[in-house]
Structures are given as C-alpha cells and as structure tokens.
SERO-4910 file (N, C-alpha, C, O; in steps of 0.05 Angstrom, whole numbers):
BEGIN
 pado doro    nc1    nc2    nc3   cac1   cac2   cac3    cc1    cc2    cc3    oc1    oc2    oc3
  Met    A    864  -1793   3744    853  -1770   3759    871  -1746   3752    895  -1748   3749
  Arg    A    858  -1723   3750    872  -1698   3746    874  -1684   3773    854  -1679   3786
  Ile    A    899  -1678   3781    903  -1665   3807    917  -1638   3802    938  -1636   3789
  Leu    A    904  -1617   3811    915  -1590   3809    930  -1583   3834    920  -1587   3857
  Val    A    955  -1573   3831    972  -1567   3854    984  -1539   3851    994  -1532   3829
  Phe    A    982  -1523   3872    996  -1497   3871   1002  -1487   3899    989  -1494   3919
  Gly    A   1022  -1470   3900   1029  -1455   3924   1015  -1428   3922   1017  -1414   3902
  Ala    A   1000  -1421   3943    984  -1397   3943   1000  -1372   3950    993  -1357   3968
  Ala    A   1022  -1368   3936   1038  -1344   3940   1048  -1335   3912   1052  -1351   3894
  His    A   1051  -1309   3910   1059  -1298   3884   1090  -1297   3881   1100  -1297   3858
  Arg    A   1104  -1297   3903   1134  -1294   3902   1146  -1319   3889   1140  -1342   3895
  Lys    A   1165  -1314   3870   1178  -1336   3855   1192  -1355   3873   1191  -1379   3869
  Gly    A   1206  -1345   3894   1221  -1362   3912   1205  -1371   3936   1216  -1380   3956
  Ser    A   1179  -1371   3934   1161  -1378   3956   1166  -1406   3967   1169  -1425   3952
  Phe    A   1167  -1408   3993   1170  -1434   4006   1146  -1451   3999   1148  -1476   3996
  Asn    A   1123  -1439   3997   1098  -1454   3991   1097  -1464   3962   1086  -1486   3957
  Arg    A   1109  -1449   3944   1111  -1459   3917   1130  -1483   3917   1124  -1503   3903
  Lys    A   1152  -1482   3932   1171  -1505   3933   1157  -1529   3946   1160  -1551   3936
  Leu    A   1142  -1525   3968   1129  -1547   3981   1108  -1560   3963   1106  -1584   3962
  Ala    A   1093  -1543   3949   1073  -1553   3930   1086  -1569   3908   1075  -1590   3899
  Leu    A   1108  -1560   3898   1123  -1574   3877   1132  -1601   3887   1131  -1621   3872
  Asn    A   1142  -1603   3912   1150  -1629   3923   1126  -1647   3925   1128  -1671   3918
  Ala    A   1103  -1637   3933   1078  -1653   3934   1071  -1663   3907   1064  -1687   3903
  Ala    A   1072  -1646   3887   1065  -1653   3859   1084  -1675   3849   1075  -1694   3835
  Glu    A   1109  -1673   3855   1128  -1693   3846   1123  -1720   3858   1125  -1741   3845
  His    A   1116  -1721   3884   1109  -1746   3897   1085  -1759   3884   1084  -1783   3879
  Leu    A   1065  -1743   3878   1040  -1753   3865   1046  -1764   3837   1037  -1785   3830
  Ala    A   1061  -1748   3822   1067  -1756   3794   1083  -1782   3793   1080  -1799   3776
  Lys    A   1102  -1785   3812   1119  -1809   3813   1102  -1834   3821   1105  -1855   3809
  Ala    A   1085  -1831   3841   1070  -1853   3851   1046  -1861   3833   1038  -1884   3833
  Phe    A   1036  -1841   3819   1012  -1846   3802   1017  -1835   3774   1005  -1815   3766
  Pro    A   1034  -1849   3759   1040  -1839   3732   1016  -1838   3713   1016  -1825   3693
  Glu    A    995  -1853   3720    970  -1852   3704    954  -1826   3708    937  -1820   3692
  Asp    A    960  -1812   3729    946  -1787   3735    958  -1764   3719    981  -1765   3710
  Thr    A    943  -1743   3717    953  -1718   3706    956  -1699   3730    937  -1689   3741
  Val    A    981  -1694   3738    987  -1676   3761    996  -1650   3748   1017  -1648   3736
  Glu    A    979  -1630   3752    985  -1603   3740    993  -1584   3762    977  -1577   3779
  Phe    A   1018  -1575   3760   1029  -1555   3778   1027  -1528   3765   1038  -1524   3743
  Val    A   1013  -1509   3777   1009  -1483   3766   1020  -1462   3785   1023  -1467   3809
  His    A   1026  -1438   3775   1035  -1416   3791   1012  -1398   3797    997  -1389   3779
  Phe    A   1008  -1393   3823    986  -1376   3832    987  -1348   3818    966  -1336   3812
  Ser    A   1011  -1339   3813   1015  -1313   3800   1005  -1312   3771   1002  -1290   3760
  Asp    A    999  -1335   3760    988  -1336   3733    958  -1329   3732    946  -1329   3711
  Phe    A    946  -1324   3755    918  -1319   3757    913  -1292   3771    901  -1291   3793
  Pro    A    923  -1270   3759    919  -1244   3772    890  -1236   3773    875  -1241   3754
  Met    A    883  -1223   3794    855  -1213   3796    854  -1190   3816    870  -1189   3835
  Pro    A    836  -1171   3811    834  -1148   3829    821  -1157   3855    810  -1179   3857
  Val    A    822  -1140   3875    808  -1145   3900    779  -1147   3894    768  -1131   3878
  Tyr    A    765  -1167   3906    737  -1171   3901    721  -1145   3906    725  -1132   3927
  Asp    A    704  -1139   3888    687  -1115   3889    661  -1122   3875    661  -1127   3851
  Gly    A    639  -1121   3889    613  -1128   3877    606  -1110   3854    593  -1119   3834
  Asp    A    613  -1084   3856    607  -1066   3834    623  -1073   3809    613  -1073   3787
  Leu    A    649  -1081   3813    665  -1090   3790    654  -1115   3778    654  -1118   3754
  Glu    A    646  -1134   3795    634  -1159   3785    609  -1153   3769    605  -1164   3747
  Glu    A    592  -1135   3779    567  -1129   3765    573  -1116   3738    559  -1121   3718
  Lys    A    593  -1100   3737    600  -1086   3712    614  -1104   3692    607  -1104   3668
  Asp    A    634  -1119   3701    652  -1135   3683    650  -1165   3686    662  -1179   3670
  Gly    A    636  -1175   3706    635  -1204   3710    661  -1213   3724    676  -1198   3735
  Leu    A    666  -1239   3722    690  -1251   3734    715  -1242   3719    715  -1243   3694
  Pro    A    735  -1232   3733    760  -1224   3720    773  -1248   3706    768  -1271   3713
  Lys    A    789  -1242   3686    801  -1263   3669    817  -1283   3687    814  -1307   3683
  Gly    A    833  -1273   3705    849  -1291   3722    832  -1309   3740    838  -1333   3743
  Ala    A    811  -1298   3751    792  -1314   3767    778  -1335   3750    775  -1358   3759
  Gly    A    770  -1327   3727    757  -1346   3709    775  -1369   3701    767  -1392   3699
  Ala    A    801  -1362   3696    820  -1383   3689    825  -1402   3712    827  -1426   3708
  Leu    A    826  -1392   3737    829  -1409   3760    805  -1426   3764    807  -1450   3771
  Val    A    781  -1415   3761    756  -1430   3763    757  -1453   3744    749  -1476   3751
  Glu    A    765  -1448   3719    766  -1469   3699    786  -1491   3707    780  -1515   3704
  Lys    A    809  -1484   3717    829  -1504   3726    817  -1521   3749    820  -1545   3749
  Leu    A    804  -1508   3768    792  -1522   3790    770  -1541   3781    767  -1563   3790
  Ala    A    754  -1532   3762    732  -1548   3751    742  -1573   3737    730  -1594   3739
  Gln    A    765  -1571   3723    776  -1593   3709    789  -1614   3727    793  -1637   3720
  Ala    A    797  -1605   3751    811  -1623   3770    793  -1642   3785    770  -1635   3792
  Gly    A    802  -1666   3789    788  -1685   3806    795  -1681   3835    781  -1690   3853
  Ala    A    818  -1668   3841    828  -1663   3868    847  -1639   3866    858  -1633   3845
  Val    A    850  -1626   3889    866  -1602   3891    885  -1603   3915    876  -1611   3937
  Val    A    910  -1594   3911    929  -1592   3933    939  -1563   3933    948  -1553   3913
  Ile    A    936  -1549   3956    944  -1521   3958    963  -1519   3982    957  -1528   4004
  Ser    A    985  -1506   3978   1004  -1499   3999   1002  -1469   4004   1007  -1453   3986
  Thr    A    994  -1461   4028    989  -1433   4034   1009  -1421   4053   1017  -1434   4073
  Pro    A   1017  -1396   4048   1032  -1382   4068   1015  -1375   4093    991  -1378   4092
  Glu    A   1028  -1366   4113   1014  -1355   4137   1023  -1326   4139   1046  -1320   4143
  Tyr    A   1003  -1308   4137   1009  -1280   4140    996  -1270   4166    971  -1271   4168
  Asn    A   1012  -1261   4184   1001  -1250   4210    982  -1269   4223    961  -1261   4234
  Gly    A    989  -1295   4223    973  -1315   4237    949  -1324   4222    932  -1338   4234
  Gly    A    946  -1317   4197    921  -1325   4183    925  -1329   4153    948  -1331   4143
  Ile    A    903  -1331   4139    902  -1336   4111    913  -1311   4096    906  -1289   4102
  Pro    A    929  -1316   4075    939  -1293   4060    916  -1279   4044    898  -1293   4034
  Gly    A    918  -1253   4042    897  -1238   4029    892  -1246   4000    870  -1248   3991
  Ala    A    914  -1252   3986    911  -1260   3957    895  -1286   3954    879  -1289   3936
  Leu    A    900  -1305   3972    885  -1330   3971    856  -1326   3979    838  -1336   3965
  Lys    A    851  -1311   4000    823  -1305   4008    809  -1290   3985    785  -1296   3980
  Asn    A    822  -1272   3972    810  -1257   3950    803  -1276   3927    782  -1274   3915
  Ala    A    821  -1295   3921    816  -1315   3900    791  -1331   3907    774  -1337   3891
  Ile    A    789  -1339   3933    766  -1355   3942    741  -1339   3938    720  -1349   3930
  Asp    A    742  -1313   3945    718  -1296   3942    710  -1294   3913    686  -1295   3907
  Trp    A    728  -1291   3895    721  -1291   3866    711  -1318   3857    691  -1319   3842
  Ile    A    724  -1339   3866    715  -1366   3858    686  -1371   3866    670  -1383   3852
  Ser    A    679  -1360   3890    652  -1364   3900    631  -1350   3883    607  -1356   3885
  Arg    A    639  -1333   3865    621  -1318   3848    616  -1331   3821    600  -1321   3805
  Ala    A    630  -1353   3816    628  -1367   3790    599  -1379   3788    587  -1386   3808
  Asp    A    590  -1381   3763    563  -1392   3758    561  -1421   3769    541  -1428   3782
  Asp    A    581  -1437   3765    582  -1464   3775    605  -1466   3795    628  -1459   3789
  Asn    A    599  -1476   3819    620  -1478   3840    640  -1500   3833    632  -1524   3834
  Pro    A    665  -1493   3827    684  -1514   3820    695  -1529   3844    710  -1549   3840
  Leu    A    688  -1521   3868    698  -1534   3892    678  -1553   3905    685  -1567   3924
  Asp    A    653  -1552   3896    633  -1569   3909    640  -1598   3908    644  -1610   3886
  Lys    A    643  -1611   3931    650  -1639   3934    677  -1646   3923    683  -1669   3917
  Lys    A    695  -1626   3920    722  -1630   3910    741  -1637   3933    743  -1621   3952
  Pro    A    755  -1659   3931    775  -1666   3951    798  -1645   3951    808  -1638   3929
  Leu    A    805  -1635   3974    825  -1614   3976    844  -1620   3999    836  -1626   4022
  Leu    A    870  -1618   3993    891  -1622   4014    904  -1595   4018    912  -1582   3999
  Leu    A    907  -1588   4044    920  -1563   4051    947  -1568   4063    950  -1584   4081
  Leu    A    967  -1553   4053    995  -1554   4063   1002  -1525   4070    990  -1506   4061
  Ala    A   1023  -1522   4087   1033  -1495   4092   1063  -1497   4098   1073  -1517   4109
  Ala    A   1077  -1476   4091   1106  -1473   4098   1110  -1445   4109   1099  -1426   4098
  Ser    A   1125  -1444   4131   1129  -1418   4144   1157  -1418   4156   1167  -1438   4165
  Pro    A   1170  -1394   4156   1196  -1393   4168   1195  -1396   4199   1215  -1400   4212
  Gly    A   1171  -1393   4210   1168  -1395   4239   1167  -1424   4249   1167  -1443   4233
  Ala    A   1166  -1427   4275   1167  -1454   4287   1141  -1469   4285   1141  -1493   4289
  Leu    A   1119  -1455   4279   1093  -1469   4278   1086  -1480   4250   1068  -1496   4248
  Gly    A   1101  -1473   4230   1097  -1484   4204   1072  -1476   4190   1062  -1491   4172
  Gly    A   1061  -1453   4197   1037  -1444   4183   1011  -1456   4193    990  -1454   4180
  Val    A   1012  -1470   4216    988  -1484   4225    964  -1466   4230    941  -1474   4226
  Arg    A    969  -1441   4239    946  -1423   4243    933  -1416   4217    908  -1414   4216
  Ser    A    948  -1413   4196    937  -1407   4170    921  -1431   4160    900  -1427   4147
  Leu    A    930  -1455   4165    916  -1479   4156    888  -1479   4167    869  -1485   4152
  Trp    A    885  -1474   4192    858  -1474   4204    840  -1452   4193    817  -1456   4189
  His    A    852  -1428   4188    836  -1406   4177    828  -1413   4148    807  -1406   4139
  Thr    A    846  -1426   4133    842  -1431   4105    820  -1453   4101    806  -1452   4081
  Arg    A    818  -1471   4119    798  -1492   4117    770  -1481   4114    753  -1490   4098
  Val    A    764  -1461   4130    737  -1451   4134    724  -1442   4108    702  -1452   4101
  Pro    A    735  -1424   4092    721  -1415   4068    720  -1438   4047    701  -1439   4031
  Phe    A    740  -1455   4046    738  -1478   4027    716  -1497   4035    701  -1506   4017
  Glu    A    713  -1502   4060    691  -1519   4069    664  -1506   4064    644  -1519   4058
  Ala    A    663  -1480   4068    638  -1465   4063    630  -1467   4034    606  -1466   4027
  Leu    A    649  -1470   4016    643  -1473   3987    638  -1503   3979    635  -1509   3956
  Gly    A    638  -1521   3999    632  -1548   3994    656  -1566   3988    652  -1590   3982
  Ala    A    680  -1556   3989    703  -1573   3985    705  -1593   4008    698  -1587   4031
  Val    A    715  -1617   4002    719  -1638   4022    748  -1636   4030    765  -1649   4018
  Val    A    753  -1621   4051    781  -1616   4059    790  -1640   4075    778  -1649   4094
  Tyr    A    813  -1651   4066    825  -1675   4079    830  -1668   4108    841  -1647   4114
  Pro    A    823  -1686   4126    826  -1680   4155    855  -1674   4164    859  -1656   4180
  Thr    A    874  -1688   4153    902  -1684   4160    914  -1662   4143    912  -1663   4118
  Met    A    927  -1642   4156    940  -1621   4141    970  -1623   4147    979  -1638   4165
  Phe    A    986  -1608   4132   1015  -1610   4134   1027  -1583   4138   1023  -1565   4121
  Gly    A   1042  -1579   4160   1056  -1554   4165   1086  -1558   4165   1096  -1576   4178
  Leu    A   1100  -1542   4150   1130  -1544   4148   1142  -1520   4163   1141  -1498   4153
  Pro    A   1153  -1525   4187   1165  -1503   4202   1193  -1497   4192   1206  -1513   4178
  Lys    A   1203  -1474   4199   1231  -1465   4192   1236  -1470   4162   1257  -1481   4155
  Ala    A   1218  -1461   4146   1219  -1466   4117   1244  -1453   4104   1253  -1463   4083
  Ser    A   1254  -1432   4116   1278  -1420   4105   1302  -1438   4106   1322  -1433   4092
  Glu    A   1301  -1459   4122   1323  -1478   4125   1315  -1506   4114   1331  -1524   4115
  Ala    A   1291  -1508   4103   1280  -1535   4097   1286  -1545   4069   1283  -1569   4064
  Phe    A   1296  -1528   4051   1300  -1536   4023   1329  -1534   4015   1343  -1517   4024
  Asp    A   1337  -1553   3998   1364  -1552   3987   1365  -1534   3962   1345  -1521   3955
  Ala    A   1387  -1533   3948   1391  -1516   3925   1372  -1524   3902   1367  -1508   3884
  Asn    A   1363  -1549   3902   1344  -1559   3881   1315  -1558   3890   1298  -1571   3878
  Asp    A   1310  -1544   3912   1283  -1541   3923   1271  -1567   3934   1246  -1569   3936
  Lys    A   1287  -1586   3941   1278  -1611   3954   1280  -1608   3984   1297  -1593   3994
  Leu    A   1263  -1622   3998   1264  -1621   4027   1290  -1633   4037   1298  -1655   4029
  Val    A   1303  -1620   4055   1329  -1629   4066   1325  -1652   4086   1341  -1671   4086
  Asp    A   1305  -1650   4103   1300  -1670   4124   1286  -1694   4112   1263  -1691   4103
  Pro    A   1299  -1717   4111   1285  -1741   4099   1260  -1749   4113   1241  -1759   4101
  Lys    A   1259  -1745   4140   1234  -1751   4155   1211  -1733   4146   1188  -1742   4144
  Met    A   1217  -1708   4142   1196  -1689   4134   1187  -1696   4105   1163  -1695   4099
  Gly    A   1206  -1703   4088   1200  -1711   4061   1182  -1736   4060   1163  -1738   4045
  Ala    A   1189  -1755   4077   1174  -1780   4079   1145  -1775   4090   1126  -1787   4081
  Arg    A   1144  -1756   4109   1118  -1749   4120   1100  -1736   4099   1076  -1742   4097
  Leu    A   1112  -1718   4083   1097  -1705   4062   1088  -1726   4041   1065  -1726   4032
  Glu    A   1106  -1743   4033   1100  -1764   4013   1077  -1781   4023   1058  -1787   4008
  Lys    A   1079  -1791   4047   1058  -1808   4059   1031  -1794   4058   1010  -1805   4051
  Leu    A   1031  -1768   4066   1006  -1753   4067    993  -1750   4039    969  -1754   4036
  Val    A   1009  -1742   4020    998  -1737   3993    988  -1763   3980    969  -1763   3965
  Leu    A   1002  -1785   3986    993  -1811   3975    967  -1820   3989    949  -1831   3976
  Glu    A    965  -1815   4015    940  -1821   4029    917  -1804   4018    894  -1813   4014
  Phe    A    923  -1778   4013    903  -1760   4002    894  -1770   3975    870  -1769   3969
  Arg    A    912  -1779   3958    905  -1789   3932    885  -1812   3934    866  -1814   3919
  Gly    A    890  -1830   3953    871  -1852   3958    844  -1842   3967    823  -1853   3958
  Phe    A    844  -1823   3984    819  -1810   3994    804  -1798   3971    780  -1802   3968
  Ala    A    818  -1783   3954    806  -1770   3931    794  -1790   3911    773  -1786   3900
  Ala    A    808  -1812   3907    798  -1833   3889    772  -1845   3899    754  -1851   3883
  Lys    A    769  -1847   3925    744  -1858   3936    720  -1839   3932    697  -1848   3930
  Leu    A    726  -1813   3930    705  -1793   3927    698  -1789   3897    677  -1777   3891
  Ala    A    715  -1799   3879    711  -1795   3851    686  -1810   3840    680  -1808   3817
***
C-alpha cells in the first residue's frame, strides 16, 4: 500500500510536520512492504482559491501536484495545526483547490487526522473542523483522531516524542489505521 503523510503547515519547525514524521516512521517500520511517502506541505504552493483564476488558468501547479500525490496514495495521514480554534487557512485552501480537480482523489480514500498544538487541547477543535470538508469530498475519515497537547514540550532534539505513552498511543493508532485502510483497499 502507498501511504501519503504530511503535516499541514508550511513552517519548517512545525510541530505538525514533526508529528506526521513520527507517524510515517511508525508505519514504515511496521509495514516495510508499504511505500510510506512523507511530503512537505510547503512543496505544494497555491494561490487562494479564486473561481476566476481557475477559469483562466485551471488548477495551479502546486494543487495539481498535490492532487496527483493524493490520487497515487491508497491512504493518507495528515497532521493539522489549529489556528484560532479551527482549520488552518492553507489547508482549507488546498482542500478547495483539490475539490476542483477533474477526478476526486479523495473519494473513498482512507484518511487519518492528527493534530499538534502548544495548547492544552492538542488541536482537537481543528480536528473536528478538518473532518467536515474531507468527508464532504468522500474521504473515509478514520473515527479515532489524535491530538498532541503542549507540543512545544513534546519533542526531543531529534523530533521524537518525549513521552513514551504518547508515542505508544500514536503508534497504536497509526497501525490500527493501516489495518482499516487495508480493509478498504
């Protein structure tokens, strides 16, 4: 199975990029036969969605490249920041562009949502907001989501989770998700 993993933040030191990388490493270790592809969200730049721009130029290059990656994947894992209690604008914008593709790359696609936040709630509000547009596009969002609170204290110098219980919880979840995704394949 090909699994696409990314943190939905542009910042290089993003907690969500680190959390997504931890998830990708758990998957690659447990399922060496799979292709686990970790990508940087910042590699898919795109303008704010604009119907006039779409009509004139079609799908922007970054959006088209992300659509292609999603289409190639058998499952997707996304770790999202929480901005002001909700979905980050860049991720919502990407979803809006993805929805304009000729073929929906998310239809019936297993999707796991993670979040990391410096706050005590671990991005849980963003997780619930983020589910909605993905489900509207037909993605099969895994029922259990993962929120990492106090993310500014959660990683060591090598970007690994400091708390072994939190690391074990993440590992258990991504492995369960992989089993779920295999059943849908």
